[in-house]
N, C-alpha and C positions, 0 to 999 in steps of 0.2 A: 350588148347589141345596139344598133343604131335605129332610132324610130323611123317609121315610114314617113314620107313627105306629107306635110300639112301646111295650111295657111295659118297665120298667127294674127290675131286682132287684140288690141288693148284699148277698149273703150274708156271714155272719161266720165260717163254717166250711166245710170241704170237703164235709162231709155235707149241709149246707144247699144248697150249690151243685149237687151231684149231684141232689138232690131237685128243685130248681128246673128243672134241665135235663130231668129226666124229665117234669115237668109241662108244660114248654114244648113238648115234642115235637120233631119234625124241623125246625120253623121257628124254634127257639131258637138264639141265637148267644152264644158266649163272648166277653167283652171282657177281654183281658189288658192290653197296653200301648195298644192301639187304633191303632197306627201303620199297620196294614193294613185293619182293619175300618172305622174311621171314614171314610176317603175313599170306600170302597165304599158305605157307608150314605148319605153325602152325595150321591153320584151316582145313588142309587137303583138300583144294580146288585144290591142285596140289600134285602129288606124283611122282616126277622124279626118274629115275633110278640112276642118278648121278648129283651132283651139282659141277660145275666147278668154283672155286673162282679165279677171276682175280686180287685179291689184292696183289699177289706176283710178279707182272710184272711191274717193275719201269718205263719202257718206256711209259706205258699207262697213267702215272700220270703227264707227262711233259706238260708244257705250253711254247710255243716258238713262233717265228715269222720268216717270210722272208720279202721280199720287199713289198709284196701285201697282205699277210694273217697273222692273228693270229691263231695259231694251238694249239688246246686244246686236250690233251689226254682224251680218253673216261672215264678213271678212276680218273680224277681230281675231287676232292670233290667240292661241292657247295661253301664251305668256302674258299677253295683255289682260285676258279674262281672269286668270288666276291671281293677278296682282291688282286688279281694279277695286277701289274702295267700295263702290256701290255693290258690286257682286259679293264681296266678302261681308258686307253689312246686311244684305237682304236676301241673298241666295247663296249662302256659303257652301251648300252642298255641291253646287256647280264648280266652285273654285277647288274644292277637295277632289272631285272626280277629275277635273282637268289636270291637277298636279300629278296624277298617276299616268298620264298619257305619255308613252314612249320615253324620250330623253330630251334634254334642254334644246338640242338642235332642232328636233321636230317641233317642239312647243314654240319655238321662235318663228317657224315658218308655217306650220299647220294652222288651220282656222276652225273656229267653232262651227260655222255654217258648213264648211267643207266636210268635216267629220260627220255631222248629223245627216247631211244629204247623201253621203256615201253609204250610211246605214249598215255598216258591218255589225252583225249581232254581238261580236266580241268587243266592239268599241265601247269605251267607258262613258260616253256622254249621253247616250240614248236613255239609259235607265234613270239618270238624274233628271233629264228633261221630262220624261214620262211621270216620274214620281211627283214632280213639282207642277204638273199640269201646264207645261210651257205651251205657248202658241207660236205658230210659224207663219210669218208674213211672206207670201209668195206673189211675185209679179209676173204678168204676161201681157200679151197684146190686148187681152180683154180687161185688164185692170188688175187691181190688188185683191187678193182673197186671204182669209185667215183660216188656218187649219190647226186644230188642237193636236197635242202630242199623241193622244189616243188614236187619232185618224191618220197621223202623218206617217208612222212606220207601218207599212203594209205587208211586206214580205222580205225575204232574204235580199239585201242590197236594193230594195225597192221602197220608194216613198211616194207621197202624194204629189210631188213636184211633177207636173205634166210636161209634155213636149212643148218647147218654146217658152218655158217658165224658168224663173230664177228665184231662189230663196234669198231674201234681202235682209231679214231680221228675225231674231228669236226674242219673244217677250216672255219674261218670267214674272208671275205674280210674286209680290214681296212676302217673304217669310221671316220678317225681322224678329229676332229673339228665339227662333226655333233652334232646337238642338239637332245636330246633323252628324252623319259619318258615312264615308264611302269605304267599304271593306273589299279589298281586291285580292284574289289569289291567282298567281301565275307561276309558271315553271321556273323562269329566270327573270331577273330584273329587267324592266323596260319592255316586257313582252305584252302581247294581248292578254286580256283577262281569260283565264280558264273558266272562272265564275266570279262575279262581283255583286255586291249588294249596296244599294243607295238607300239611306234611311233618313227621314226627317220627322222629328217629334215635337209636338207642342205640349209642354208640361205645365200643368196648372195645379197648384196646391199639392204638389207631390205625386200627382197622377197624370197619366198620359191622356190628354184631352183629344188630340188628333194625331194620326200617324199616316205617313206616306212611305211606301217601300217599293223600290224598283229593282228588278233583277237583270243582270247582264249575262248573255250567252247561255240562257236557259230555254232558248227557242229560236225561231227564225227572226224574231223581233224582240226588242226590250219588253219585259212583262211586268205588269203591276201586280204585286203580291197582296191582293185584297184580303185574302184569308188571314194573313199575318196582321194586317192593319186592324181588322175587326177584333182579333184576339188581344191586341194591345190596348185599344181604347177603353178607358175607365180603370185601367190597372196601374198599380205602382210599379215602376220598372225595377226589376231585380232578376237574379239568375233564373229562378223558377219560372217567372212570367215570360222572360225572354226565350227560354228553352221551349216552353209550351207553345208560344206563338210561332217560333221557328219551325215547328213541325208542320205548319201549313204552307211553308215556303214553296213546296213543289206542286201545289195545287194549280192546275191550269197550265203547267209547263210542258215542254217537249224537248228535254235536254238532248243535244246531239252527242253522238259517239264519233271520235276522231283519233288522230295520232296522239293527242294530248291526254285524253281521258275518255273513259266509257261513260255512257249516260247515267248509270247507277252511281258512279263516283261523283259526277257533277251534282246529282240530287243530294248526295250526302254532304258535299261541300256547301250547297245552297242553304241547307239547314244550319250547319255549323257557322257559316259566315253571317247569316241573318241574326243568329243569337249574339254573336260578337258585335255586330254593327249596332244592334239595339242597345246593348249594355254600354258600348263606348259612347254612343250619341247621348244617352241619358246620364252619362258621367258616373 
């Protein structure tokens, strides 16, 4: 199908983008990588008055660091994220989750910020961002504000990004030396996650000193598996410990039933995948 008619704007700065968004009103749409928006436009499931393309803003593509954080611009592509030395050195879990996204074509065009702002509960990056306590830098006419991952994902396809605001950067605290793994289960290669688990472990003297676990597609938003985390801390990682901790994986979840799987099957998967992810991360 052919999209409905719309105006197209390609600003060269974040300030210009915010201004264009304000002028476009509630019918304006942001174009990041376009992997979610363009199919919707083509099927006329959305008919924006203006599409604002962020691809001409270099600062949104940068990946950098300071003493405590790795800072990833919202327009950094999945390909750039998964191959970046800073990401792989300090937040490897993000690189691992990104590597499972779709296929190479999508990873070369799709962006980290676009995927997180889209907030599909089956998307692979939300659980990693939540597990790692990422912070989201959001810019609007009122200035810049910082939102934690726990507050960013609000509901199905809904985030804390307000009307007239743009996600500009995601800040990840450094987890240098942590052991990580992203375990994903899907029906066919390159598909959305039926269920997935993001695990990061800090191991000290053979025992798990800290644990961070995020779940994909076990509710309307990514979910932090705090019960699993508590069960792991202070334990030596092994099959029995991983299995016992994984029994807590469904606590606080609301697994959906759809054409891919029933809720009880997803709950079973969550426990199995959590056990696998913990053992793989711990080596």
